[in-house]
ZAMARGU-4260 file (C-alpha; in steps of 0.2 Angstrom, whole numbers, plus 5000, padded with zeros to 4 digits):
<rodrens>
0) 4815/4895/4803 | 4821/4912/4798 | 4836/4906/4789 | 4827/4893/4778 | 4825/4906/4764
5) 4844/4907/4762 | 4847/4891/4753 | 4856/4901/4740 | 4871/4901/4752 | 4868/4884/4759
10) 4864/4889/4777 | 4848/4878/4778 | 4856/4863/4769 | 4867/4849/4774 | 4885/4852/4771
15) 4903/4845/4775 | 4912/4848/4791 | 4897/4856/4799 | 4898/4872/4789 | 4880/4871/4783
20) 4872/4861/4797 | 4858/4868/4807 | 4858/4872/4826 | 4849/4860/4837 | 4830/4864/4836
25) 4819/4863/4851 | 4834/4861/4863 | 4826/4871/4876 | 4809/4878/4881 | 4801/4894/4886
30) 4807/4894/4904 | 4824/4890/4900 | 4825/4904/4888 | 4818/4916/4901 | 4831/4910/4914
35) 4845/4913/4901 | 4838/4931/4897 | 4837/4935/4916 | 4855/4928/4919 | 4862/4938/4904
40) 4858/4954/4913 | 4868/4948/4928 | 4855/4956/4941 | 4866/4955/4957 | 4882/4961/4948
45) 4873/4975/4939 | 4866/4981/4955 | 4883/4980/4963 | 4890/4990/4949 | 4878/5004/4946
50) 4867/5006/4962 | 4879/5017/4970 | 4882/5029/4955 | 4863/5030/4953 | 4861/5035/4971
55) 4875/5047/4969 | 4865/5055/4955 | 4847/5054/4961 | 4848/5051/4980 | 4832/5042/4987
60) 4824/5043/4970 | 4836/5029/4963 | 4821/5017/4962 | 4812/5029/4952 | 4826/5031/4940
65) 4827/5012/4938 | 4809/5012/4935 | 4811/5025/4921 | 4825/5015/4913 | 4813/5001/4911
70) 4802/5010/4899 | 4814/5010/4883 | 4819/4992/4887 | 4801/4987/4887 | 4798/4996/4871
75) 4813/4988/4862 | 4808/4971/4869 | 4792/4973/4860 | 4802/4976/4844 | 4812/4960/4847
80) 4795/4951/4849 | 4787/4956/4833 | 4803/4955/4823 | 4806/4937/4829 | 4788/4932/4824
85) 4793/4935/4806 | 4811/4930/4806 | 4818/4918/4818 | 4836/4921/4815 | 4849/4919/4829
90) 4857/4935/4822 | 4842/4945/4828 | 4847/4963/4826 | 4859/4959/4812 | 4846/4949/4802
95) 4831/4961/4805 | 4840/4977/4802 | 4848/4970/4786 | 4831/4966/4779 | 4823/4983/4785
100) 4837/4995/4782 | 4850/4987/4771 | 4866/4977/4773 | 4877/4992/4779 | 4866/4996/4794
105) 4863/4977/4797 | 4882/4973/4797 | 4886/4987/4810 | 4871/4981/4821 | 4879/4964/4821
110) 4896/4970/4825 | 4890/4980/4839 | 4882/4965/4847 | 4898/4955/4845 | 4909/4969/4852
115) 4898/4970/4868 | 4902/4952/4872 | 4921/4956/4869 | 4921/4971/4881 | 4911/4963/4895
120) 4915/4944/4896 | 4931/4947/4905 | 4924/4959/4917 | 4910/4948/4922 | 4922/4933/4924
125) 4933/4944/4935 | 4919/4949/4946 | 4913/4931/4948 | 4931/4926/4953 | 4933/4941/4965
130) 4917/4939/4974 | 4918/4920/4974 | 4935/4921/4983 | 4929/4934/4995 | 4914/4923/4999
135) 4926/4909/5004 | 4937/4920/5014 | 4952/4920/5002 | 4953/4939/5002 | 4972/4938/4999
140) 4969/4928/4983 | 4956/4941/4977 | 4969/4955/4980 | 4983/4946/4970 | 4981/4952/4951
145) 4990/4936/4944 | 4979/4924/4953 | 4963/4933/4950 | 4967/4935/4931 | 4972/4917/4929
150) 4956/4911/4937 | 4946/4923/4927 | 4954/4915/4911 | 4950/4898/4917 | 4932/4903/4921
155) 4929/4910/4903 | 4936/4894/4896 | 4925/4883/4906 | 4910/4893/4902 | 4914/4893/4884
160) 4916/4874/4884 | 4899/4872/4892 | 4891/4883/4878 | 4899/4872/4865 | 4894/4856/4873
165) 4876/4860/4872 | 4862/4873/4874 | 4853/4860/4886 | 4868/4859/4898 | 4869/4878/4897
170) 4851/4880/4901 | 4852/4868/4916 | 4867/4877/4923 | 4858/4893/4921 | 4842/4886/4931
175) 4853/4882/4946 | 4862/4899/4945 | 4847/4910/4944 | 4838/4901/4958 | 4853/4903/4969
180) 4855/4921/4964 | 4836/4926/4967 | 4836/4917/4984 | 4852/4926/4990 | 4845/4943/4984
185) 4828/4941/4992 | 4836/4935/5008 | 4847/4951/5008 | 4832/4962/5004 | 4821/4955/5017
190) 4833/4956/5031 | 4838/4974/5026 | 4820/4980/5026 | 4817/4971/5043 | 4831/4979/5051
195) 4826/4996/5045 | 4809/4994/5053 | 4816/4986/5069 | 4828/5001/5070 | 4843/4990/5071
200) 4852/4997/5055 | 4871/5000/5058 | 4870/5014/5045 | 4859/5030/5042 | 4843/5021/5038
205) 4828/5029/5030 | 4811/5023/5031 | 4806/5018/5013 | 4792/5028/5004 | 4782/5026/4988
210) 4788/5044/4983 | 4805/5036/4979 | 4797/5030/4963 | 4796/5047/4956 | 4810/5048/4943
215) 4809/5067/4942 | 4812/5069/4960 | 4830/5073/4959 | 4829/5084/4943 | 4831/5081/4924
220) 4850/5080/4925 | 4850/5066/4937 | 4837/5057/4927 | 4848/5058/4911 | 4863/5051/4920
225) 4853/5038/4929 | 4845/5032/4912 | 4862/5030/4905 | 4867/5018/4919 | 4850/5010/4917
230) 4854/5004/4900 | 4868/4994/4907 | 4858/4985/4921 | 4844/4980/4909 | 4855/4975/4895
235) 4856/4956/4890 | 4838/4951/4891 | 4838/4948/4872 | 4850/4933/4874 | 4834/4922/4874
240) 4830/4929/4857 | 4847/4924/4851 | 4843/4906/4855 | 4827/4907/4844 | 4832/4893/4832
245) 4835/4882/4847 | 4819/4886/4857 | 4803/4877/4856 | 4789/4888/4848 | 4803/4898/4841
250) 4791/4911/4833 | 4784/4917/4849 | 4792/4909/4865 | 4809/4919/4863 | 4801/4936/4861
255) 4789/4932/4876 | 4804/4927/4886 | 4813/4944/4882 | 4798/4954/4887 | 4795/4944/4903
260) 4814/4945/4907 | 4813/4964/4908 | 4797/4964/4919 | 4805/4952/4931 | 4821/4962/4931
265) 4811/4978/4936 | 4803/4969/4951 | 4820/4963/4957 | 4829/4980/4954 | 4815/4990/4963
270) 4815/4977/4978 | 4834/4977/4981 | 4835/4996/4977 | 4822/5000/4990 | 4831/4989/5003
275) 4848/4995/5000 | 4844/5014/5000 | 4833/5011/5016 | 4846/5002/5025 | 4862/5012/5021
280) 4855/5029/5017 | 4861/5040/5003 | 4877/5047/5010 | 4886/5030/5012 | 4880/5024/4994
285) 4885/5040/4986 | 4902/5041/4995 | 4906/5023/4989 | 4898/5025/4972 | 4914/5019/4963
290) 4917/5004/4973 | 4907/4988/4969 | 4913/4979/4984 | 4907/4993/4996 | 4889/4991/4989
295) 4887/4972/4992 | 4903/4965/5000 | 4904/4978/5014 | 4885/4981/5015 | 4882/4963/5015
300) 4892/4961/5031 | 4883/4976/5039 | 4866/4968/5035 | 4869/4949/5037 | 4884/4948/5049
305) 4892/4931/5048 | 4880/4927/5034 | 4887/4940/5022 | 4894/4926/5011 | 4876/4923/5005
310) 4876/4940/4996 | 4894/4938/4990 | 4889/4921/4982 | 4874/4930/4974 | 4885/4942/4965
315) 4897/4928/4961 | 4884/4917/4953 | 4876/4932/4944 | 4893/4936/4936 | 4896/4918/4933
320) 4880/4915/4924 | 4881/4931/4914 | 4899/4926/4908 | 4891/4911/4900 | 4875/4919/4893
325) 4885/4934/4886 | 4894/4922/4875 | 4878/4916/4867 | 4872/4932/4858 | 4890/4936/4852
330) 4893/4919/4845 | 4875/4917/4837 | 4877/4934/4829 | 4894/4929/4822 | 4886/4913/4816
335) 4872/4922/4807 | 4883/4934/4799 | 4895/4920/4793 | 4882/4910/4785 | 4876/4925/4776
340) 4894/4928/4770 | 4895/4944/4780 | 4910/4936/4789 | 4921/4922/4785 | 4911/4907/4782
345) 4921/4896/4794 | 4913/4905/4808 | 4896/4897/4803 | 4903/4879/4808 | 4891/4869/4818
350) 4898/4855/4829 | 4892/4839/4822 | 4888/4831/4839 | 4883/4845/4850 | 4874/4856/4836
355) 4881/4872/4843 | 4892/4886/4834 | 4908/4879/4841 | 4920/4890/4830 | 4912/4906/4833
360) 4910/4903/4851 | 4928/4899/4854 | 4933/4914/4843 | 4922/4926/4854 | 4930/4918/4870
365) 4948/4920/4863 | 4946/4938/4858 | 4937/4942/4875 | 4951/4934/4885 | 4964/4944/4874
370) 4955/4960/4877 | 4953/4957/4896 | 4972/4953/4898 | 4978/4968/4887 | 4966/4981/4896
375) 4971/4975/4913 | 4990/4978/4909 | 4985/4996/4904 | 4976/4999/4921 | 4961/4994/4931
380) 4953/5011/4926 | 4954/5005/4908 | 4944/4990/4912 | 4931/5001/4920 | 4931/5012/4905
385) 4928/4998/4893 | 4912/4994/4903 | 4907/5012/4902 | 4909/5011/4883 | 4896/4997/4883
390) 4882/5010/4884 | 4887/5017/4867 | 4886/5000/4858 | 4870/4994/4868 | 4860/5010/4864
395) 4866/5009/4846 | 4860/4992/4841 | 4844/4993/4852 | 4839/5009/4843 | 4843/5001/4827
400) 4831/4987/4831 | 4817/4998/4836 | 4818/5008/4820 | 4819/4992/4810 | 4803/4985/4818
405) 4793/5001/4812 | 4801/5000/4795 | 4799/4982/4793 | 4780/4983/4796 | 4778/5000/4788
410) 4764/4995/4776 | 4753/4988/4790 | 4755/5001/4804 | 4739/5010/4800 | 4728/4995/4799
415) 4723/4995/4817 | 4728/5003/4834 | 4737/4988/4840 | 4749/4988/4825 | 4752/5007/4826
420) 4755/5008/4845 | 4764/4991/4849 | 4773/4988/4832 | 4776/5006/4826 | 4775/5020/4839
425) 4782/5011/4854 | 4798/5004/4846 | 4801/5021/4838 | 4799/5030/4855 | 4811/5017/4862
430) 4823/5020/4848 | 4822/5039/4850 | 4825/5038/4869 | 4840/5027/4866 | 4847/5038/4852
435) 4845/5053/4864 | 4855/5043/4877 | 4868/5039/4864 | 4871/5057/4860 | 4871/5062/4879
440) 4883/5048/4882 | 4895/5054/4868 | 4894/5072/4875 | 4898/5066/4893 | 4912/5054/4888
445) 4921/5067/4878 | 4926/5075/4894 | 4941/5065/4901 | 4936/5071/4919 | 4921/5059/4918
450) 4931/5044/4915 | 4937/5032/4928 | 4952/5041/4936 | 4950/5056/4925 | 4962/5049/4912
455) 4963/5057/4894 | 4966/5047/4878 | 4969/5058/4863 | 4961/5072/4873 | 4945/5062/4875
460) 4938/5051/4888 | 4944/5033/4886 | 4926/5026/4885 | 4922/5036/4870 | 4939/5031/4862
465) 4935/5013/4866 | 4917/5013/4860 | 4918/5024/4845 | 4937/5022/4840 | 4940/5004/4844
470) 4922/4997/4844 | 4913/5004/4828 | 4920/5019/4819 | 4937/5012/4815 | 4939/4993/4817
475) 4921/4989/4813 | 4919/5000/4797 | 4937/4994/4792 | 4932/4976/4793 | 4915/4979/4785
480) 4923/4988/4770 | 4937/4975/4769 | 4924/4961/4768 | 4913/4970/4756 | 4928/4970/4744
485) 4933/4952/4748 | 4916/4944/4747 | 4902/4955/4741 | 4888/4942/4741 | 4880/4948/4757
490) 4878/4965/4750 | 4869/4958/4734 | 4855/4949/4743 | 4837/4955/4740 | 4828/4961/4755
495) 4813/4953/4762 | 4795/4960/4764 | 4784/4955/4778 | 4767/4949/4775 | 4755/4952/4790
500) 4746/4935/4787 | 4762/4926/4791 | 4765/4936/4807 | 4751/4925/4815 | 4758/4909/4808
505) 4776/4913/4814 | 4783/4911/4797 | 4795/4921/4787 | 4792/4926/4769 | 4806/4933/4758
510) 4804/4943/4743
</rodrens>
């Protein structure tokens, strides 16, 4: 395992109170990891959240924009695959960037992963509750903020408990949720396409065309904005790699699960994207771009009639599954950072019975609940802006990972075409695309008019203040500097050097 070389801090040894115990090895297989990677992206919820805005930007070429968004994700997934082959550490980006680029960059990469969980877990659970209540006809409950928020907190606590009880239970629940979600989405897409060709659409339907796959059809500006949204809809597939220490064939299976997750997501998004655009037309989707319920709740009724609850349940199960799986990367990253003394060592505690990182898992859930409740008191727009800020954090740590891959293997990139293209050039291009998107995001979010409701915080858009001010630049750097002074052991580690012979053996060599 990747952390076996850290016996100097006791992470691979046995210790009291579960502080130095291992995670449960071989707890799940490749298919379970694949399902967790898929559910982490919350396909149905992601489509409900961003399909309207993408159509508003690109019109009928929305499927093409989603296709283009797939490219940097696949390139970064390759970086995750090759880095995981030589370092099976549940901290993923944190561990890899630390070894390739040093402790400061590694720490910030780990912090970004943890913060994405904090920002989004509450919103996912809220969506699960909202669409679940709508599916069973309890619209008045869904409209009551106190009921919805109370149920949201209960959902987060329940999903956290499942994560603590065991990875196997988490995986079994995910299997059920992904099957329900995929079935519901496919049923919706098939009926929508059938009604388009049968000319029974209740909206301004358009017959689908392969030309919709042209990402440049609506112009460069539309493509740029759409790619920013695409980062969000694909984000989360790497949760399978965060479970690397608990997956069978840990050197290769988690990385393969991540890559296959992005491919399956592409097929799902294109299928549903074609169906929705064809049935509803671009005008309806653009007019309701800011309303998640208008995309699937209202549209589901138009397409499915009395069976609209099928689509509502798809979004509900999607958000519910993602609530659970989003806890995984944040808690495993905190565990990895803690056992390397980059965070308080108490966060490295492993439950003696369930062999899961119980302390870090509950901490992630507790902070996420606090963030959700506080932001809701500010305004509903603030909650939407916190989701928008996710693109900054996601692009940041994905780009770091792509660069880390090329740097980690730098001595071997020119040995053959395979290494140069798949391990060096591809991840670097992916990192470059994401860095460009990061810069574009910062420029766009600096204008308050581009935020939800056009609100200004300190003369800037709230998403920029949340993503940079709260997420990384202030709190993150402050915590990092404080812990560097408090406990500097992490910053004194020697960096590892990769041996290409060990890549094929799936082992890790430290210097």
